[in-house]
N, C-alpha and C positions, 0 to 999 in steps of 0.2 A: 271604696269608692269608683275606683278607677272599674272595677268591672262593670258597676250597674253604669257609667258614662258610656263603655263599650257597648253595653247591650242597646242604651240609648239610642245610639250613634246607628247603630244597626238597624232598630227598629226605626228609622228617620230616613237612613238610606231606602231601606224596602218599601217605605211610606211612597217618598217621590218616585220609588220608579213604575208604581203601581200607579201611581197623581197619572206619568207622565207617559204610560204606555199608549200607546197610537195602535190604528188599524194594519197598522203597516208590520210584515212580519220582522222581528228584531227579537234577538237577544235577551233577554230582561236581567237575568240575574249577570251580576259580574263573572269572566270567565275568563283565561287567556289559555294561548297554545304555544307550545315551544316547539321547532322541529330544528335540531343540526345534523352537521353531517357525521357520519354514522363512524367512523376510521379517522385514522392519520398517522402519522409515521415520523419517527423523530432520529436522526442520525447522532450521535453522543462523542464522535469524532476530535481531533483536534480541528483548530482553524475553521469550524463552523458555528455557527448560532446558535444547536440544540433545542430548536423550537419546532414547532407545528402551528399553524393556525386553523382553527376551527371555527367555521360559518353559521351563526343561529341566525334563525327567523322568529318573530314573537310576531303574536294576531291575538286582535283585541276584538271577540267575536259580536259581544256587549255594545249597547245604545250609550255607554257612558265612558267618562275619560276616566284611565285607570292608571295608575303609578303602578309598576312594576318592580321586585326589586329582583335580582341577579344572584345566585348563589352559584359558587364552583368548589365541588369536591375533588380533586386532582390526586391524591395520595401523597405517592413521595415526591410530586412531580412539583414544581413550583406555577403559578398561572398569573394571568392578567384577565380582566374582563370590567364591561362598565357596572355598577352597584346596581342601577336603577335608572328606568327606559320610562316615558309619560308615552302612553297613545292614546289617542280620542277613539270614543265608538265607533268601532265597525275597518278602526284601522290596524295597519303592522309597521315593524320596522325591524331592520337586519343589526347584529351588531357582530363580534367577532372575540373571540375568545384564544389567548394567546398560552401554550403550554410549552413547560422550557425544562432539562434534564441536565442531570450536573453532568461532569464529561465522563468519559468512559463507562456514563450505567451501562451496565451489564442487561444483555436482549433479554426481554418481556414483552409479554401483554397485561397491559393496564388499565382497567378499566375506572375513568370519568363520569364524573356526572354537573349536570349543569342543569339549576331548579331556576323555574322563573314561577313571584308568587305574589299575588294581588295584594299590594300594601296599601292604596286607598284608589277611594270610588267616587269621583267627582268632588275631589281635594279632604273629601271625607275619611279620615283610617276604616278600615274596615278589617274586623277581627276575625274575621271566619277563615281568612286567609285561602281562598282559593288557589291551589298553584297547579301546575305540570313542568315534565323533568324529562331528560331525553342522557341515555347510558351513553357514551360513546370509548371507540378501543383506539389506544392509543398503542401502538408497537414500536419498540425499543430496538435498533436493525442493530444486526452483528456486521462484526470490520474488523477487519485485521490486516494492519499495511507495516509491508517489511521492505526497507530498503538494502544493499547491501552499498559502502564503500568502502574502494580499496584502497589501503593501507603505502606499505614498500615493496618492492622488487622491481620485476623487469628491469632490462639491460643487454649484454653482449653473451654469450654461451658458448662455449664450444659443445661438437656434440658427444651424445654421450653423459654430459654434465646435468643433474636435478634443477630445478627451479621449484624453490621457495615462493609464494602472493601469500602477504595476509588480506585480512576487509575485516570492516567490520560489517556487524551488520544489526539495523538497528531497527525496532519494530513498535507501534502502537496498539492496544486491541482492548476490546470490551469482553473480550474472554479467553479464557483459556487452551491452548494446544502449540502445534510442533510444525516448524516450516522447516525444510531441505534448501540448502543453497550448494553451487555445481559450477566449479572452473570448466569457463569453454576457450579455445583457441579458436583464433579467425589466421588464416593463410593471406596477405596481403595480397589485393587484385584477383580472389580466385571467386569472390560471389559463391562460395560453396559454405552451410553451416553444418557440414558433416566435422566430425571429429577428426583432425589430420592422421594422415596415415604414420607410425611409427612411436606415437607419440603415446604416455603412458601415463592415467590419472592414479597416482600412487597413494596419493592422500587420501582419496576418495570424497564423497559429499560432508558438507557439515551440517551437521542435527542443531537447531536452535528451540528451547524451550519456551514458548511467547508465555505470557503471563498478563494480567490483568492489567492497564494503565502502559508505561513502557518499558521495555525489555531490550536489554542491549551484550551483545557477547560479539565475544572475536574467533574468526577463523583463521584457521592457518590452510593453505592448499599446494602441496608436491606433484610437480609434474615430472616426468620420465623424458630425455629427448631421445632421439635415435642416432646412436652412433653411425653409421651407413650412409649419411647423406650425400646425393652425388652434389649438390650445390646449397650454399649457405639459404636459414629458410628466414624467412621476413615475414613479421606478421602480431602479431596482439591478444591480450591474454585480458575477458573478460571476465564476472561473478554473475553468476544469474539463477534466480529461483528457478528449483526441478519444476519441470512441468511446465515451463516459460518457455515461448518459440523460440529459438536460435539465432541469434541476428549472424546475418551471412556475411556482413561487414562489418569494417572495425570504427565504433563510436565516435564521436566527437570528444566525449570525456567519457569523466570512470572507469576507465582501463591504463593496459603498460604494453609500452611496446618492447617487442622483444626481437631478437637475434640471433639465431643459430649457427654456428658458421663448422662448416664440413670437417670432419676429424681429420689433424696432418698428421705423418709418422716425420720418422730421425728429418733434420737438418730444415724442418718447416714444410718438409712435402707434406702435400694433400692430397687421400684418396679419390680416385674420380673427378667427376668434372672434365672438363673439354682440353683444360694448358697439358701439354705434358709435363713429365718430371725437369727438360731441363728448361723451359721455360720457366719452372718454378724457380730453377735454383740461378733464375736471372745470368743465365750464361749465353754466348752469342755464337755464330758460327765458326767464325773464323780462331775462335777461344775454344775451341772443341778438338781439334789437331793438338795444340800445344801443350792441352790438361792433359789428353791420352798419351802424348809421347812421354810427359814427366811419367804416367802414371806407370808404363809400358816398363819406362829406366829404374822406374822405383822396385817393383815384381820383379823384374830379371836380375837385379841387384839382391832381394830376398833369396831368390829360387837359387843362385849362387850361392849364396856364403852360407845358404843351411846345403848345399850339396858337398863343398869342401871339405865343413863340419864332420860333414857323417864320412868323408873319406879319408879325416884327417884319424878319426877313432879308427878306423878299419887297419888302420897298419900300428896303431898301437897294437 
């Protein structure tokens, strides 16, 4: 019965078309034309909408009013768009389709489809279902975002000491890969990105294996300091990704300040530097003769004691 009704409706529509045809050049049979953006990109990382908007245009080249249904085939992507649009004869309309990916969707090129089908003509169901469709390529872009957060470390050290610095490496990625981090020293007020002379990267770099989604790993770095510093060394330590531009000044955050004191010998006397040994011992010019006399008397006493002791043994 329904099939018969559809046939009758179709015949009525066609009859109406033939009856209403005019000498004016016009599209007689129902038709729809759809055009959409050829491609789009989605960034599926955290704190992003993970969406792309595709613009489409509908054209009704016929002389009849058409109700057009919109069907979207999006595969693993979710989508949203209008279900139907009614366009007057010879008219056009535009609409948007939004595609959305899951978080950390792996990189890929996905083919989606938008189809427009004539459902009604002049308010009457149109069973022939004339349609047109557009294929669109949606690209899920690659991303790997990593950062280093310095934990403990820093302070004041003596020349020749080893400095241990820990850092947490956190990554978010939609692909597997590797990332390498290194320690970098910056001397205060020097304006240079070069590694300071005499310092040694004992621990080497830290290699992190990145997985899809979130990856976290702790790294430990060890720096050897020179034992022959002429003056105290002041600066800071930062952790940067290998290949990243090395900073030439200490940043305001995510850094630790360090101070390396020049090495000293017995009685707190430091090697090198501008201060004399007398100044480092805290002696004044008035105290030097007194201390010298005391040391002289002490030395003469020791020498005399040794002399008479040996002379006494000779008599025996």
